[in-house]
TORLO-479585 format. One record per atom (N, C-alpha, C): residue in one letter; z, x, y. Coordinates in steps of 0.2 Angstrom, whole numbers, padded with zeros to 4 digits, always signed. Layout:
BEGIN
aZXY
...
# end
This chain:
BEGIN
m+1491+0113+0739
m+1487+0106+0737
m+1485+0107+0731
a+1486+0104+0724
a+1486+0105+0718
a+1478+0100+0718
i+1475+0104+0714
i+1467+0100+0711
i+1471+0095+0704
n+1468+0092+0706
n+1466+0087+0699
n+1461+0088+0695
h+1462+0090+0689
h+1456+0093+0684
h+1453+0088+0683
k+1455+0081+0684
k+1452+0075+0682
k+1446+0072+0687
s+1447+0076+0692
s+1442+0076+0699
s+1437+0079+0697
i+1438+0085+0695
i+1431+0089+0693
i+1426+0087+0687
p+1419+0088+0689
p+1414+0084+0684
p+1414+0089+0679
k+1413+0087+0674
k+1413+0092+0667
k+1404+0094+0668
d+1403+0100+0667
d+1398+0104+0669
d+1398+0109+0664
d+1394+0108+0658
d+1395+0113+0650
d+1389+0117+0651
s+1384+0115+0656
s+1378+0118+0655
s+1378+0127+0653
a+1382+0129+0658
a+1381+0136+0655
a+1385+0138+0651
i+1389+0135+0646
i+1392+0135+0639
i+1384+0134+0633
l+1380+0128+0636
l+1376+0125+0630
l+1370+0130+0632
l+1369+0132+0637
l+1362+0135+0638
l+1365+0144+0633
i+1370+0146+0635
i+1371+0151+0630
i+1371+0151+0623
c+1376+0146+0620
c+1374+0142+0612
c+1365+0141+0611
a+1363+0137+0614
a+1355+0136+0613
a+1352+0141+0612
l+1354+0148+0618
l+1349+0156+0616
l+1352+0158+0610
a+1360+0159+0607
a+1362+0163+0601
a+1359+0161+0596
i+1360+0153+0596
i+1356+0149+0589
i+1349+0150+0589
t+1346+0151+0593
t+1339+0153+0593
t+1336+0159+0590
f+1340+0166+0594
f+1341+0171+0590
f+1343+0171+0585
l+1349+0170+0582
l+1350+0167+0576
l+1345+0167+0571
l+1341+0161+0571
l+1336+0158+0567
l+1329+0161+0567
f+1328+0163+0573
f+1325+0170+0573
f+1324+0176+0570
f+1331+0178+0570
f+1332+0186+0566
f+1331+0185+0559
v+1333+0177+0556
v+1334+0176+0552
v+1326+0174+0547
d+1323+0171+0552
d+1317+0170+0548
d+1310+0172+0552
e+1309+0170+0557
e+1303+0176+0560
e+1304+0184+0557
g+1311+0187+0560
g+1308+0194+0558
g+1311+0196+0550
s+1313+0191+0546
s+1315+0193+0540
s+1322+0199+0540
m+1327+0196+0543
m+1332+0201+0543
m+1331+0206+0548
t+1328+0207+0553
t+1327+0210+0557
t+1326+0207+0563
f+1325+0213+0571
f+1322+0212+0576
f+1315+0212+0577
n+1311+0214+0571
n+1303+0214+0572
n+1299+0211+0577
w+1302+0204+0574
w+1299+0200+0579
w+1298+0200+0588
m+1302+0205+0590
m+1304+0203+0599
m+1296+0207+0600
a+1291+0213+0594
a+1285+0216+0598
a+1280+0208+0597
n+1280+0205+0597
n+1275+0200+0596
n+1275+0194+0601
v+1269+0195+0607
v+1271+0188+0611
v+1270+0180+0608
g+1268+0181+0605
g+1269+0174+0601
g+1275+0172+0599
s+1278+0177+0598
s+1285+0175+0593
s+1290+0173+0601
w+1288+0178+0605
w+1292+0176+0613
w+1293+0169+0613
i+1283+0167+0614
i+1282+0159+0616
i+1286+0153+0612
l+1286+0153+0605
l+1288+0151+0600
l+1296+0150+0602
f+1299+0157+0604
f+1307+0158+0606
f+1308+0154+0611
i+1306+0154+0617
i+1307+0150+0623
i+1306+0140+0620
i+1299+0138+0617
i+1299+0131+0616
i+1304+0131+0610
y+1307+0133+0604
y+1315+0132+0602
y+1321+0132+0606
a+1319+0138+0611
a+1329+0136+0616
a+1327+0132+0619
v+1320+0128+0623
v+1321+0123+0627
v+1323+0118+0625
f+1320+0116+0620
f+1321+0111+0617
f+1330+0109+0612
i+1330+0115+0610
i+1338+0115+0606
i+1342+0114+0611
f+1342+0117+0618
f+1345+0115+0625
f+1346+0107+0628
m+1339+0105+0627
m+1340+0098+0629
m+1340+0092+0622
g+1342+0096+0618
g+1348+0090+0615
g+1352+0092+0615
e+1357+0097+0618
e+1364+0098+0616
e+1365+0094+0623
v+1359+0097+0630
v+1361+0093+0636
v+1362+0084+0634
f+1356+0081+0632
f+1355+0074+0630
f+1362+0072+0624
v+1367+0075+0621
v+1372+0074+0620
v+1377+0076+0621
s+1378+0079+0626
s+1384+0078+0630
s+1384+0075+0635
i+1378+0074+0638
i+1377+0071+0646
i+1378+0063+0643
i+1373+0059+0637
i+1370+0054+0633
i+1376+0052+0631
l+1380+0055+0626
l+1383+0052+0622
l+1390+0053+0625
l+1391+0058+0626
l+1398+0061+0627
l+1401+0061+0635
r+1398+0058+0638
r+1399+0061+0644
r+1406+0059+0647
k+1411+0054+0643
k+1417+0053+0646
k+1422+0056+0644
y+1420+0063+0641
y+1426+0066+0636
y+1426+0072+0640
q+1431+0077+0641
q+1432+0083+0644
q+1436+0087+0640
s+1436+0085+0635
s+1441+0092+0629
s+1434+0097+0627
a+1437+0103+0624
a+1434+0107+0621
a+1429+0104+0612
v+1432+0101+0610
v+1433+0098+0606
v+1424+0096+0605
y+1424+0090+0610
y+1416+0087+0612
y+1413+0094+0615
t+1413+0098+0618
t+1408+0103+0620
t+1407+0105+0614
l+1411+0107+0606
l+1408+0111+0602
l+1404+0104+0600
l+1406+0098+0596
l+1402+0094+0594
l+1394+0093+0597
s+1394+0093+0604
s+1388+0092+0608
s+1383+0097+0605
v+1388+0102+0605
v+1383+0111+0604
v+1380+0109+0596
a+1385+0106+0593
a+1383+0106+0585
a+1377+0101+0584
t+1378+0095+0587
t+1375+0091+0584
t+1368+0089+0587
g+1370+0091+0595
g+1362+0093+0599
g+1358+0099+0596
s+1361+0106+0593
s+1357+0110+0592
s+1353+0105+0585
g+1357+0103+0581
g+1351+0098+0576
g+1347+0096+0576
l+1349+0093+0583
l+1345+0087+0584
l+1338+0091+0590
g+1341+0096+0591
g+1332+0101+0596
g+1328+0103+0590
i+1331+0106+0585
i+1329+0109+0580
i+1324+0104+0575
l+1328+0097+0574
l+1324+0091+0571
l+1316+0091+0574
f+1321+0090+0581
f+1312+0089+0584
f+1308+0094+0585
v+1311+0098+0586
v+1305+0105+0586
v+1301+0104+0581
a+1306+0104+0574
a+1302+0103+0567
a+1295+0099+0567
k+1298+0092+0570
k+1291+0086+0570
k+1286+0087+0572
v+1289+0089+0578
v+1283+0091+0585
v+1278+0098+0582
v+1282+0103+0578
v+1276+0108+0577
v+1274+0107+0570
m+1278+0104+0565
m+1273+0100+0558
m+1274+0094+0559
s+1269+0089+0560
s+1266+0086+0564
s+1266+0079+0558
d+1265+0084+0553
d+1261+0081+0545
d+1270+0080+0542
w+1274+0082+0542
w+1280+0081+0540
w+1282+0074+0541
# end
């Protein structure tokens, strides 16, 4: 019996989580560690890392589920990663820098 790929629901949560973690690692490598991984020795940096990763992941999920829920293509997954990551970073920046 053949499985119809249209009947399988879209679930990109693992891809979105991996991308959120990779983007957060890149941000912390460039910003916190000044091109090194020295930030990993500080507990406060890990707390901030988790906050950034959660909000970036939430932004990606928001774009993927709310805005692009009808589409099944890999292009839309990449679009949700790109726009959702930007949305998550902007939200964290707005919360952290409340005077902004």
